[in-house]
KOLNU-788808 format. One record per residue: residue in one letter; residue number from 1; x, y, z of N, C-alpha, C in turn. Coordinates in nm, 2 decimals, always signed. Layout:
+------+------+--------+--------+--------+--------+--------+--------+--------+--------+--------+
: bavo : bafi :     nX :     nY :     nZ :    caX :    caY :    caZ :     cX :     cY :     cZ :
+------+------+--------+--------+--------+--------+--------+--------+--------+--------+--------+
:    a :  NUM :      X :      Y :      Z :      X :      Y :      Z :      X :      Y :      Z :
...
+------+------+--------+--------+--------+--------+--------+--------+--------+--------+--------+
! end
This chain:
+------+------+--------+--------+--------+--------+--------+--------+--------+--------+--------+
: bavo : bafi :     nX :     nY :     nZ :    caX :    caY :    caZ :     cX :     cY :     cZ :
+------+------+--------+--------+--------+--------+--------+--------+--------+--------+--------+
:    x :    1 :  +0.07 :  -0.14 :  +0.01 :  -0.01 :  +0.01 :  +0.02 :  +0.10 :  +0.12 :  +0.00 :
:    x :    2 :  +0.04 :  +0.21 :  -0.07 :  +0.10 :  +0.34 :  -0.05 :  +0.02 :  +0.48 :  -0.05 :
:    x :    3 :  +0.07 :  +0.60 :  -0.02 :  -0.01 :  +0.69 :  +0.00 :  +0.06 :  +0.79 :  -0.10 :
:    x :    4 :  -0.01 :  +0.88 :  -0.18 :  +0.03 :  +0.98 :  -0.27 :  -0.03 :  +1.09 :  -0.24 :
:    x :    5 :  +0.03 :  +1.22 :  -0.18 :  -0.02 :  +1.34 :  -0.16 :  +0.05 :  +1.45 :  -0.23 :
:    x :    6 :  -0.04 :  +1.57 :  -0.21 :  +0.00 :  +1.68 :  -0.29 :  -0.10 :  +1.75 :  -0.30 :
:    x :    7 :  -0.08 :  +1.88 :  -0.34 :  -0.18 :  +1.98 :  -0.39 :  -0.27 :  +1.95 :  -0.50 :
:    x :    8 :  -0.40 :  +2.01 :  -0.49 :  -0.48 :  +1.94 :  -0.62 :  -0.40 :  +2.00 :  -0.74 :
:    x :    9 :  -0.42 :  +1.91 :  -0.83 :  -0.36 :  +1.97 :  -1.00 :  -0.25 :  +1.93 :  -0.97 :
:    x :   10 :  -0.16 :  +1.87 :  -0.90 :  -0.02 :  +1.84 :  -0.92 :  -0.02 :  +1.72 :  -0.99 :
:    x :   11 :  -0.07 :  +1.64 :  -1.02 :  -0.07 :  +1.52 :  -1.12 :  -0.06 :  +1.37 :  -1.04 :
:    x :   12 :  -0.11 :  +1.38 :  -0.92 :  -0.10 :  +1.27 :  -0.82 :  -0.17 :  +1.14 :  -0.91 :
:    x :   13 :  -0.34 :  +1.15 :  -0.95 :  -0.40 :  +1.08 :  -1.00 :  -0.32 :  +1.03 :  -1.17 :
:    x :   14 :  -0.28 :  +1.11 :  -1.24 :  -0.22 :  +1.07 :  -1.35 :  -0.10 :  +1.01 :  -1.33 :
:    x :   15 :  -0.02 :  +1.03 :  -1.21 :  +0.13 :  +0.99 :  -1.22 :  +0.08 :  +0.81 :  -1.16 :
:    x :   16 :  +0.01 :  +0.80 :  -1.10 :  -0.04 :  +0.67 :  -1.02 :  -0.11 :  +0.59 :  -1.14 :
:    x :   17 :  -0.20 :  +0.64 :  -1.19 :  -0.27 :  +0.57 :  -1.30 :  -0.16 :  +0.52 :  -1.46 :
:    x :   18 :  -0.07 :  +0.60 :  -1.44 :  +0.04 :  +0.61 :  -1.57 :  +0.14 :  +0.49 :  -1.52 :
:    x :   19 :  +0.17 :  +0.49 :  -1.38 :  +0.26 :  +0.40 :  -1.38 :  +0.19 :  +0.29 :  -1.35 :
:    x :   20 :  +0.08 :  +0.21 :  -1.29 :  +0.00 :  +0.12 :  -1.31 :  -0.01 :  +0.06 :  -1.48 :
:    x :   21 :  -0.05 :  +0.17 :  -1.55 :  -0.07 :  +0.11 :  -1.69 :  +0.07 :  +0.06 :  -1.74 :
:    x :   22 :  +0.14 :  +0.10 :  -1.69 :  +0.33 :  +0.06 :  -1.73 :  +0.34 :  -0.08 :  -1.65 :
:    x :   23 :  +0.32 :  -0.08 :  -1.53 :  +0.36 :  -0.20 :  -1.45 :  +0.29 :  -0.30 :  -1.45 :
:    x :   24 :  +0.15 :  -0.28 :  -1.43 :  +0.06 :  -0.39 :  -1.40 :  -0.06 :  -0.34 :  -1.48 :
:    x :   25 :  -0.09 :  -0.34 :  -1.65 :  -0.18 :  -0.33 :  -1.70 :  -0.31 :  -0.43 :  -1.67 :
:    x :   26 :  -0.25 :  -0.56 :  -1.66 :  -0.39 :  -0.71 :  -1.66 :  -0.40 :  -0.71 :  -1.51 :
:    x :   27 :  -0.36 :  -0.66 :  -1.40 :  -0.41 :  -0.67 :  -1.27 :  -0.41 :  -0.55 :  -1.20 :
:    x :   28 :  -0.43 :  -0.45 :  -1.28 :  -0.50 :  -0.34 :  -1.20 :  -0.60 :  -0.34 :  -1.22 :
:    x :   29 :  -0.71 :  -0.29 :  -1.09 :  -0.84 :  -0.26 :  -1.10 :  -0.84 :  -0.13 :  -1.06 :
:    x :   30 :  -0.96 :  -0.05 :  -1.12 :  -0.99 :  +0.09 :  -1.11 :  -1.11 :  +0.09 :  -1.00 :
:    x :   31 :  -1.13 :  +0.20 :  -0.89 :  -1.21 :  +0.20 :  -0.85 :  -1.25 :  +0.35 :  -0.82 :
:    x :   32 :  -1.36 :  +0.40 :  -0.87 :  -1.38 :  +0.54 :  -0.85 :  -1.49 :  +0.58 :  -0.75 :
:    x :   33 :  -1.44 :  +0.65 :  -0.63 :  -1.55 :  +0.69 :  -0.52 :  -1.57 :  +0.85 :  -0.52 :
:    x :   34 :  -1.70 :  +0.86 :  -0.45 :  -1.73 :  +0.98 :  -0.45 :  -1.67 :  +1.05 :  -0.32 :
:    x :   35 :  -1.66 :  +1.20 :  -0.32 :  -1.57 :  +1.23 :  -0.21 :  -1.64 :  +1.21 :  -0.05 :
:    x :   36 :  -1.57 :  +1.18 :  +0.05 :  -1.61 :  +1.11 :  +0.17 :  -1.70 :  +0.99 :  +0.15 :
:    x :   37 :  -1.64 :  +0.90 :  +0.10 :  -1.73 :  +0.75 :  +0.09 :  -1.75 :  +0.68 :  +0.22 :
:    x :   38 :  -1.88 :  +0.61 :  +0.23 :  -1.89 :  +0.56 :  +0.34 :  -1.86 :  +0.41 :  +0.32 :
:    x :   39 :  -1.83 :  +0.32 :  +0.42 :  -1.74 :  +0.21 :  +0.40 :  -1.82 :  +0.13 :  +0.30 :
:    x :   40 :  -1.99 :  +0.14 :  +0.31 :  -2.08 :  +0.07 :  +0.22 :  -2.05 :  +0.09 :  +0.07 :
:    x :   41 :  -2.00 :  +0.23 :  +0.06 :  -1.96 :  +0.28 :  -0.09 :  -1.86 :  +0.22 :  -0.15 :
:    x :   42 :  -1.74 :  +0.18 :  -0.05 :  -1.61 :  +0.13 :  -0.08 :  -1.67 :  -0.03 :  -0.11 :
:    x :   43 :  -1.72 :  -0.11 :  -0.03 :  -1.74 :  -0.21 :  -0.05 :  -1.81 :  -0.25 :  -0.16 :
:    x :   44 :  -1.93 :  -0.14 :  -0.21 :  -1.99 :  -0.18 :  -0.33 :  -1.91 :  -0.16 :  -0.47 :
:    x :   45 :  -1.83 :  -0.04 :  -0.46 :  -1.74 :  +0.00 :  -0.54 :  -1.66 :  -0.15 :  -0.57 :
:    x :   46 :  -1.58 :  -0.19 :  -0.46 :  -1.50 :  -0.33 :  -0.50 :  -1.58 :  -0.40 :  -0.56 :
:    x :   47 :  -1.69 :  -0.45 :  -0.51 :  -1.78 :  -0.57 :  -0.58 :  -1.78 :  -0.52 :  -0.70 :
:    x :   48 :  -1.81 :  -0.43 :  -0.79 :  -1.85 :  -0.39 :  -0.90 :  -1.70 :  -0.39 :  -0.97 :
:    x :   49 :  -1.58 :  -0.34 :  -0.91 :  -1.47 :  -0.37 :  -0.99 :  -1.39 :  -0.47 :  -1.01 :
:    x :   50 :  -1.46 :  -0.59 :  -0.91 :  -1.41 :  -0.70 :  -0.96 :  -1.46 :  -0.81 :  -1.00 :
:    x :   51 :  -1.60 :  -0.74 :  -1.05 :  -1.71 :  -0.80 :  -1.15 :  -1.74 :  -0.94 :  -1.07 :
:    x :   52 :  -1.76 :  -0.93 :  -0.94 :  -1.82 :  -1.05 :  -0.86 :  -1.96 :  -1.08 :  -0.90 :
:    x :   53 :  -2.03 :  -1.21 :  -0.94 :  -2.15 :  -1.25 :  -0.97 :  -2.26 :  -1.20 :  -0.85 :
:    x :   54 :  -2.36 :  -1.15 :  -0.91 :  -2.46 :  -1.15 :  -0.82 :  -2.48 :  -1.00 :  -0.75 :
:    x :   55 :  -2.56 :  -1.00 :  -0.65 :  -2.58 :  -0.85 :  -0.59 :  -2.49 :  -0.86 :  -0.44 :
:    x :   56 :  -2.42 :  -0.75 :  -0.44 :  -2.36 :  -0.74 :  -0.31 :  -2.42 :  -0.77 :  -0.19 :
:    x :   57 :  -2.36 :  -0.84 :  -0.12 :  -2.40 :  -0.89 :  -0.01 :  -2.45 :  -0.77 :  +0.12 :
:    x :   58 :  -2.57 :  -0.77 :  +0.18 :  -2.64 :  -0.67 :  +0.26 :  -2.54 :  -0.63 :  +0.40 :
:    x :   59 :  -2.50 :  -0.73 :  +0.45 :  -2.46 :  -0.74 :  +0.58 :  -2.27 :  -0.71 :  +0.56 :
:    x :   60 :  -2.19 :  -0.61 :  +0.62 :  -2.08 :  -0.59 :  +0.61 :  -1.98 :  -0.72 :  +0.66 :
:    x :   61 :  -2.01 :  -0.79 :  +0.76 :  -1.96 :  -0.93 :  +0.77 :  -1.94 :  -1.00 :  +0.65 :
:    x :   62 :  -2.05 :  -1.03 :  +0.59 :  -2.07 :  -1.13 :  +0.46 :  -1.98 :  -1.05 :  +0.36 :
:    x :   63 :  -2.00 :  -0.94 :  +0.33 :  -1.93 :  -0.86 :  +0.21 :  -1.77 :  -0.91 :  +0.25 :
:    x :   64 :  -1.73 :  -0.85 :  +0.37 :  -1.59 :  -0.86 :  +0.38 :  -1.53 :  -1.01 :  +0.38 :
:    x :   65 :  -1.59 :  -1.13 :  +0.44 :  -1.58 :  -1.26 :  +0.42 :  -1.56 :  -1.29 :  +0.24 :
:    x :   66 :  -1.67 :  -1.25 :  +0.17 :  -1.64 :  -1.25 :  +0.03 :  -1.55 :  -1.20 :  -0.04 :
:    x :   67 :  -1.52 :  -1.08 :  +0.00 :  -1.39 :  -1.02 :  -0.04 :  -1.25 :  -1.08 :  +0.00 :
:    x :   68 :  -1.27 :  -1.11 :  +0.13 :  -1.11 :  -1.20 :  +0.17 :  -1.13 :  -1.31 :  +0.07 :
:    x :   69 :  -1.23 :  -1.39 :  +0.07 :  -1.18 :  -1.52 :  -0.03 :  -1.16 :  -1.49 :  -0.17 :
:    x :   70 :  -1.23 :  -1.38 :  -0.20 :  -1.19 :  -1.33 :  -0.34 :  -1.03 :  -1.28 :  -0.36 :
:    x :   71 :  -0.97 :  -1.23 :  -0.24 :  -0.87 :  -1.19 :  -0.26 :  -0.74 :  -1.28 :  -0.24 :
:    x :   72 :  -0.80 :  -1.38 :  -0.18 :  -0.70 :  -1.51 :  -0.17 :  -0.68 :  -1.58 :  -0.30 :
:    x :   73 :  -0.75 :  -1.57 :  -0.38 :  -0.78 :  -1.65 :  -0.50 :  -0.69 :  -1.54 :  -0.65 :
:    x :   74 :  -0.68 :  -1.42 :  -0.60 :  -0.64 :  -1.32 :  -0.72 :  -0.53 :  -1.22 :  -0.64 :
:    x :   75 :  -0.46 :  -1.16 :  -0.72 :  -0.38 :  -1.07 :  -0.69 :  -0.39 :  -0.93 :  -0.79 :
:    x :   76 :  -0.34 :  -0.83 :  -0.74 :  -0.37 :  -0.71 :  -0.82 :  -0.32 :  -0.58 :  -0.76 :
:    x :   77 :  -0.35 :  -0.46 :  -0.84 :  -0.31 :  -0.34 :  -0.79 :  -0.45 :  -0.26 :  -0.80 :
:    x :   78 :  -0.46 :  -0.18 :  -0.68 :  -0.55 :  -0.09 :  -0.70 :  -0.55 :  +0.06 :  -0.72 :
:    x :   79 :  -0.63 :  +0.11 :  -0.77 :  -0.61 :  +0.27 :  -0.80 :  -0.77 :  +0.33 :  -0.77 :
:    x :   80 :  -0.77 :  +0.38 :  -0.67 :  -0.90 :  +0.45 :  -0.63 :  -0.90 :  +0.61 :  -0.65 :
:    x :   81 :  -0.97 :  +0.67 :  -0.72 :  -0.99 :  +0.79 :  -0.75 :  -1.13 :  +0.88 :  -0.70 :
:    x :   82 :  -1.13 :  +1.00 :  -0.63 :  -1.24 :  +1.08 :  -0.62 :  -1.32 :  +1.12 :  -0.71 :
:    x :   83 :  -1.45 :  +1.09 :  -0.73 :  -1.53 :  +1.14 :  -0.83 :  -1.58 :  +1.27 :  -0.78 :
:    x :   84 :  -1.58 :  +1.37 :  -0.89 :  -1.63 :  +1.51 :  -0.84 :  -1.79 :  +1.49 :  -0.82 :
:    x :   85 :  -1.84 :  +1.58 :  -0.75 :  -1.98 :  +1.62 :  -0.76 :  -2.06 :  +1.51 :  -0.65 :
+------+------+--------+--------+--------+--------+--------+--------+--------+--------+--------+
! end
């Protein structure tokens, strides 16, 4: 895990996305979140980004179990960006 920080407009998102496209294009998952996402927003975004079948579980513990099970079977990198608006 890493943290990229800097002032708005300095190219953080572009730099991370560019590096991931170059280093790991086939195992990078992109997740777009609204400003100040709730845990449920993050879980549902992960569910969609991973292309998991069916509907997202309603209860957080079921969701976390599903994500842990999936993460053991696959590897990859994540790029999360904030959606404006």
